[in-house]
MINUBA-584326 format. One line per 8 residues: their letters; for each residue x negated, y negated, z of C-alpha. Coordinates in steps of 0.05 Angstrom, whole numbers, plus 5000, padded with zeros to 4 digits. Example, Ala and Ser with C-alpha at 12.3 -4.5 7.8 and 13.67 -1.06 7.14 Angstrom:
2
AS) 4754,5090,5156 ~ 4727,5021,5143
//
This chain:
450
XXXXXXXX) 5000,5000,5000 ~ 4944,4949,5014 ~ 4915,4962,4944 ~ 4984,4951,4912 ~ 4991,4885,4950 ~ 4923,4861,4925 ~ 4943,4877,4853 ~ 5007,4836,4859
XXXXXXXX) 4969,4778,4888 ~ 4920,4781,4829 ~ 4977,4782,4779 ~ 5009,4721,4811 ~ 4943,4683,4807 ~ 4937,4701,4733 ~ 5009,4676,4719 ~ 4995,4610,4754
XXXXXXXX) 4928,4601,4719 ~ 4926,4547,4664 ~ 4890,4597,4619 ~ 4951,4643,4619 ~ 4997,4602,4573 ~ 4999,4528,4593 ~ 4948,4506,4541 ~ 4985,4544,4487
XXXXXXXX) 5051,4512,4507 ~ 5021,4444,4509 ~ 4989,4453,4441 ~ 5055,4478,4412 ~ 5090,4416,4436 ~ 5036,4372,4407 ~ 5044,4406,4339 ~ 5119,4397,4344
XXXXXXXX) 5112,4323,4360 ~ 5065,4314,4300 ~ 5115,4351,4257 ~ 5171,4305,4279 ~ 5130,4244,4259 ~ 5113,4273,4191 ~ 5186,4291,4180 ~ 5207,4219,4195
XXXXXXXX) 5154,4194,4146 ~ 5183,4238,4091 ~ 5124,4287,4089 ~ 5166,4350,4090 ~ 5110,4397,4070 ~ 5064,4368,4124 ~ 5120,4373,4175 ~ 5132,4446,4158
XXXXXXXX) 5058,4460,4166 ~ 5056,4426,4234 ~ 5117,4465,4258 ~ 5083,4528,4233 ~ 5024,4513,4279 ~ 5072,4504,4336 ~ 5102,4572,4321 ~ 5033,4604,4319
XXXXXXXX) 5019,4574,4388 ~ 5087,4598,4416 ~ 5134,4636,4371 ~ 5187,4646,4425 ~ 5216,4576,4421 ~ 5277,4572,4376 ~ 5268,4496,4366 ~ 5203,4505,4328
XXXXXXXX) 5236,4554,4279 ~ 5296,4509,4271 ~ 5253,4448,4258 ~ 5211,4484,4206 ~ 5275,4510,4174 ~ 5298,4438,4166 ~ 5231,4415,4137 ~ 5229,4473,4088
XXXXXXXX) 5299,4459,4065 ~ 5282,4386,4054 ~ 5221,4407,4013 ~ 5265,4451,3969 ~ 5249,4521,3996 ~ 5319,4544,4016 ~ 5300,4618,4020 ~ 5244,4605,4071
XXXXXXXX) 5290,4557,4108 ~ 5342,4611,4116 ~ 5290,4660,4142 ~ 5268,4610,4196 ~ 5341,4594,4213 ~ 5356,4668,4221 ~ 5298,4674,4271 ~ 5322,4613,4309
XXXXXXXX) 5392,4643,4315 ~ 5363,4709,4338 ~ 5322,4676,4392 ~ 5379,4631,4415 ~ 5446,4659,4391 ~ 5486,4610,4431 ~ 5453,4549,4401 ~ 5499,4515,4350
XXXXXXXX) 5443,4480,4313 ~ 5411,4547,4294 ~ 5475,4570,4261 ~ 5482,4501,4228 ~ 5413,4509,4198 ~ 5434,4576,4170 ~ 5497,4546,4140 ~ 5456,4490,4107
XXXXXXXX) 5407,4539,4076 ~ 5462,4586,4053 ~ 5497,4527,4020 ~ 5435,4511,3980 ~ 5428,4584,3960 ~ 5500,4581,3934 ~ 5526,4632,3984 ~ 5587,4593,4007
XXXXXXXX) 5624,4649,4042 ~ 5565,4665,4087 ~ 5555,4590,4098 ~ 5628,4584,4121 ~ 5618,4643,4168 ~ 5555,4611,4197 ~ 5595,4548,4211 ~ 5648,4590,4246
XXXXXXXX) 5594,4621,4290 ~ 5568,4551,4307 ~ 5637,4526,4324 ~ 5644,4582,4374 ~ 5586,4555,4416 ~ 5582,4481,4399 ~ 5589,4432,4457 ~ 5587,4364,4423
XXXXXXXX) 5651,4339,4389 ~ 5609,4300,4339 ~ 5573,4364,4319 ~ 5639,4402,4318 ~ 5668,4351,4269 ~ 5608,4358,4223 ~ 5613,4434,4226 ~ 5687,4434,4210
XXXXXXXX) 5675,4390,4150 ~ 5621,4436,4123 ~ 5663,4498,4138 ~ 5722,4469,4098 ~ 5677,4453,4039 ~ 5644,4521,4040 ~ 5710,4558,4048 ~ 5739,4521,3988
XXXXXXXX) 5676,4537,3947 ~ 5680,4610,3967 ~ 5754,4612,3947 ~ 5737,4579,3880 ~ 5685,4633,3867 ~ 5734,4687,3885 ~ 5790,4663,3839 ~ 5744,4648,3780
XXXXXXXX) 5766,4679,3714 ~ 5832,4696,3680 ~ 5897,4714,3716 ~ 5965,4732,3687 ~ 6035,4739,3715 ~ 6108,4729,3696 ~ 6143,4670,3729 ~ 6213,4678,3757
XXXXXXXX) 6275,4677,3714 ~ 6293,4609,3744 ~ 6229,4580,3718 ~ 6236,4610,3648 ~ 6214,4682,3657 ~ 6152,4673,3613 ~ 6083,4703,3619 ~ 6035,4651,3648
XXXXXXXX) 5959,4657,3646 ~ 5910,4615,3686 ~ 5835,4613,3678 ~ 5797,4580,3735 ~ 5729,4554,3713 ~ 5669,4523,3747 ~ 5671,4450,3766 ~ 5746,4448,3777
XXXXXXXX) 5763,4459,3704 ~ 5819,4506,3684 ~ 5861,4530,3625 ~ 5935,4548,3625 ~ 5961,4593,3570 ~ 6034,4606,3553 ~ 6054,4645,3490 ~ 5984,4637,3462
XXXXXXXX) 5983,4562,3470 ~ 5927,4536,3515 ~ 5927,4472,3555 ~ 5865,4446,3591 ~ 5871,4419,3661 ~ 5837,4412,3729 ~ 5846,4444,3797 ~ 5821,4432,3868
XXXXXXXX) 5824,4479,3928 ~ 5832,4455,4000 ~ 5854,4477,4069 ~ 5826,4547,4059 ~ 5832,4601,4113 ~ 5784,4659,4105 ~ 5798,4727,4136 ~ 5748,4755,4186
XXXXXXXX) 5726,4807,4135 ~ 5716,4752,4083 ~ 5755,4788,4029 ~ 5820,4748,4029 ~ 5835,4674,4024 ~ 5896,4630,4035 ~ 5904,4555,4025 ~ 5926,4501,3977
XXXXXXXX) 5908,4492,3904 ~ 5928,4430,3866 ~ 5936,4442,3791 ~ 5936,4382,3744 ~ 5963,4391,3674 ~ 5991,4336,3630 ~ 5969,4286,3684 ~ 6020,4318,3732
XXXXXXXX) 5995,4347,3798 ~ 6030,4409,3824 ~ 6012,4429,3896 ~ 6012,4506,3899 ~ 6004,4551,3959 ~ 5956,4608,3942 ~ 5935,4674,3972 ~ 5881,4719,3944
XXXXXXXX) 5880,4792,3967 ~ 5840,4840,3925 ~ 5861,4835,3852 ~ 5927,4799,3867 ~ 5932,4724,3867 ~ 5998,4699,3896 ~ 6018,4629,3875 ~ 6079,4590,3898
XXXXXXXX) 6098,4524,3868 ~ 6144,4473,3902 ~ 6219,4475,3888 ~ 6232,4407,3918 ~ 6228,4335,3895 ~ 6182,4301,3910 ~ 6138,4364,3906 ~ 6110,4388,3971
XXXXXXXX) 6065,4448,3982 ~ 6106,4510,4001 ~ 6094,4546,4067 ~ 6113,4616,4045 ~ 6108,4661,3984 ~ 6183,4667,3970 ~ 6236,4639,3925 ~ 6234,4626,3850
XXXXXXXX) 6169,4587,3855 ~ 6130,4650,3872 ~ 6090,4689,3820 ~ 6042,4747,3832 ~ 5984,4745,3784 ~ 5935,4800,3765 ~ 5864,4794,3743 ~ 5850,4791,3669
XXXXXXXX) 5890,4769,3609 ~ 5957,4795,3586 ~ 5946,4863,3553 ~ 6010,4867,3512 ~ 6010,4827,3447 ~ 6069,4790,3417 ~ 6101,4817,3353 ~ 6128,4750,3328
XXXXXXXX) 6071,4744,3278 ~ 6095,4806,3241 ~ 6165,4778,3232 ~ 6190,4738,3173 ~ 6212,4666,3183 ~ 6285,4686,3179 ~ 6275,4741,3230 ~ 6241,4693,3278
XXXXXXXX) 6300,4646,3270 ~ 6349,4702,3287 ~ 6311,4719,3349 ~ 6304,4646,3370 ~ 6378,4631,3361 ~ 6397,4696,3397 ~ 6353,4683,3458 ~ 6375,4610,3459
XXXXXXXX) 6448,4632,3461 ~ 6433,4680,3518 ~ 6401,4623,3557 ~ 6462,4577,3546 ~ 6512,4633,3562 ~ 6476,4648,3627 ~ 6488,4576,3647 ~ 6564,4583,3642
XXXXXXXX) 6597,4600,3710 ~ 6626,4670,3708 ~ 6692,4651,3741 ~ 6708,4600,3688 ~ 6669,4626,3628 ~ 6724,4615,3576 ~ 6745,4545,3596 ~ 6673,4524,3610
XXXXXXXX) 6652,4550,3542 ~ 6707,4510,3507 ~ 6687,4447,3545 ~ 6614,4458,3527 ~ 6631,4468,3454 ~ 6673,4404,3453 ~ 6616,4364,3483 ~ 6566,4395,3436
XXXXXXXX) 6608,4376,3376 ~ 6619,4306,3402 ~ 6545,4296,3411 ~ 6530,4328,3345 ~ 6570,4274,3309 ~ 6517,4223,3330 ~ 6459,4271,3323 ~ 6438,4271,3397
XXXXXXXX) 6410,4324,3442 ~ 6447,4339,3507 ~ 6417,4356,3574 ~ 6447,4416,3609 ~ 6478,4372,3663 ~ 6515,4331,3610 ~ 6536,4395,3577 ~ 6565,4430,3638
XXXXXXXX) 6591,4371,3679 ~ 6594,4367,3755 ~ 6551,4419,3789 ~ 6553,4463,3850 ~ 6488,4485,3883 ~ 6493,4550,3843 ~ 6504,4510,3780 ~ 6441,4470,3794
XXXXXXXX) 6402,4534,3798 ~ 6432,4558,3732 ~ 6417,4492,3699 ~ 6345,4494,3722 ~ 6340,4565,3695 ~ 6368,4544,3628 ~ 6325,4482,3621 ~ 6261,4521,3636
XXXXXXXX) 6282,4580,3593 ~ 6298,4536,3534 ~ 6232,4499,3540 ~ 6195,4565,3543 ~ 6231,4589,3481 ~ 6212,4527,3443 ~ 6139,4539,3460 ~ 6144,4612,3444
XXXXXXXX) 6175,4603,3375 ~ 6139,4537,3359 ~ 6167,4469,3339 ~ 6171,4491,3266 ~ 6223,4545,3281 ~ 6261,4497,3327 ~ 6265,4446,3271 ~ 6292,4498,3222
XXXXXXXX) 6344,4520,3273 ~ 6367,4448,3281 ~ 6374,4441,3206 ~ 6415,4505,3202 ~ 6461,4481,3258 ~ 6471,4413,3225 ~ 6483,4443,3157 ~ 6422,4411,3127
XXXXXXXX) 6396,4480,3110 ~ 6439,4538,3085 ~ 6424,4607,3110 ~ 6450,4641,3047 ~ 6402,4604,3001 ~ 6342,4597,3047 ~ 6343,4666,3078 ~ 6387,4712,3034
XXXXXXXX) 6360,4776,3066 ~ 6378,4752,3137 ~ 6438,4707,3120 ~ 6490,4752,3152 ~ 6453,4758,3219 ~ 6437,4684,3218 ~ 6510,4665,3208 ~ 6529,4710,3267
XXXXXXXX) 6475,4678,3311 ~ 6497,4608,3291 ~ 6570,4622,3307 ~ 6551,4650,3375 ~ 6509,4589,3391 ~ 6566,4542,3369 ~ 6616,4581,3413 ~ 6659,4591,3350
XXXXXXXX) 6704,4653,3346 ~ 6672,4706,3301 ~ 6704,4723,3234 ~ 6733,4793,3226 ~ 6681,4841,3199 ~ 6725,4859,3140 ~ 6728,4787,3117 ~ 6653,4780,3126
XXXXXXXX) 6641,4840,3082 ~ 6687,4814,3027 ~ 6663,4742,3027 ~ 6600,4728,2985 ~ 6543,4694,3023 ~ 6555,4627,2989 ~ 6627,4625,3013 ~ 6606,4642,3084
XXXXXXXX) 6555,4587,3083 ~ 6605,4536,3056 ~ 6655,4556,3110 ~ 6604,4545,3164 ~ 6583,4479,3134 ~ 6654,4453,3133 ~ 6661,4458,3208 ~ 6638,4400,3253
XXXXXXXX) 6564,4410,3265 ~ 6543,4406,3338 ~ 6472,4396,3360 ~ 6460,4445,3418 ~ 6407,4432,3470 ~ 6348,4465,3435 ~ 6303,4430,3485 ~ 6315,4401,3554
XXXXXXXX) 6326,4326,3558 ~ 6260,4290,3557 ~ 6224,4350,3529 ~ 6238,4341,3455 ~ 6167,4319,3441 ~ 6132,4366,3489 ~ 6082,4409,3452 ~ 6045,4437,3513
XXXXXXXX) 6063,4502,3549 ~ 6115,4499,3605 ~ 6079,4510,3670 ~ 6113,4537,3732 ~ 6122,4479,3780 ~ 6123,4424,3728 ~ 6197,4431,3712 ~ 6250,4388,3746
XXXXXXXX) 6276,4426,3806 ~ 6340,4412,3845 ~ 6324,4385,3914 ~ 6348,4434,3966 ~ 6370,4484,3913 ~ 6363,4560,3918 ~ 6292,4578,3937 ~ 6277,4507,3957
XXXXXXXX) 6221,4502,4007 ~ 6212,4431,4031 ~ 6146,4447,4062 ~ 6092,4414,4102 ~ 6023,4443,4103 ~ 6041,4488,4160 ~ 5999,4551,4159 ~ 5945,4516,4118
XX) 5884,4487,4152 ~ 5879,4412,4149
//
């Protein structure tokens, strides 16, 4: 026991001796002080070297690694800066600045998701509100950048029937550029992502994305999970970002472009007109309330013919009169469906359909092979009672055309009011929506980080 006591006393004398570490610690601090001065003077390489000497003197101090990380980053060596920041965080895991240094280096290395996660780690231990504010700002920017990287590329999905039921394609590009494609027609625009929430696993995102096409901004709510991108556009006026993924504004989009091609190119002009008039009639008929289909149809026909006499184009609300909430939903569906059809079949086909309806173009002479089907489609669109099949078979095409031309020529709403000159694709969320209508979601940004 006496020998053991003497050994302990000797060890204590060694620990207290200046030669056991004090000179090294003092030298390390001197190197750090010199590094700070060089950093202030803008000599980042010299500062990094001075901090390196401090680390050689005492590599257990997280501050020296953090300071050298900062100097290396300022000198343009982000990879080395990240390595030093990692060591600082290992030595002092509850030091917010170490995680902040990691986030800064990861940002420069274009690894935004990891940078956002480093900010999250720092926020868990930060004590200063000023530092917390700076960390939140960086986290938001890095989360948005990570989401932009995740959504990059083409996506496709079919919008709801209320918004036209068409296939919509988005391509999110670098720098906030994007392309919207509907029926093969592309429209360039811009987008910005904000208020992003990242899952703990880092594989799903939720937040806001503002899409700007035709100088109109649409605030979408988005959610990315795997290969599914959920988008929900506002159904209120003025447009406000939705809170949930429900109602007619929601569309689930898949990665890639639409695989199925359209067969319109293989059809003759007359066949395209038949399809256009038929789909247009379906859109208008769907607008008529079921309980009063006959009377409403007669009223609509009368208004169409009255407007046709002066060559105007009627909006659905003028066509159908006073509306219930259900009527508003049907009107919105019709307006968007008609606009989508006009884009699908092109302005050229729409112009030909107008001429047929006004009698400026005769189906029998212009499209003899499709004259019979065209006459049937025109009668359906005008809400005129069909002729008996026997009479149609007996009457030569010229007679049928003259008969149709003799009737008052209405001008049906081949495009929604205010959309007659629109050549760009209809985009979900850019159509007029009834305030408080079905699926309306007058939302704040609840559920989305500010």
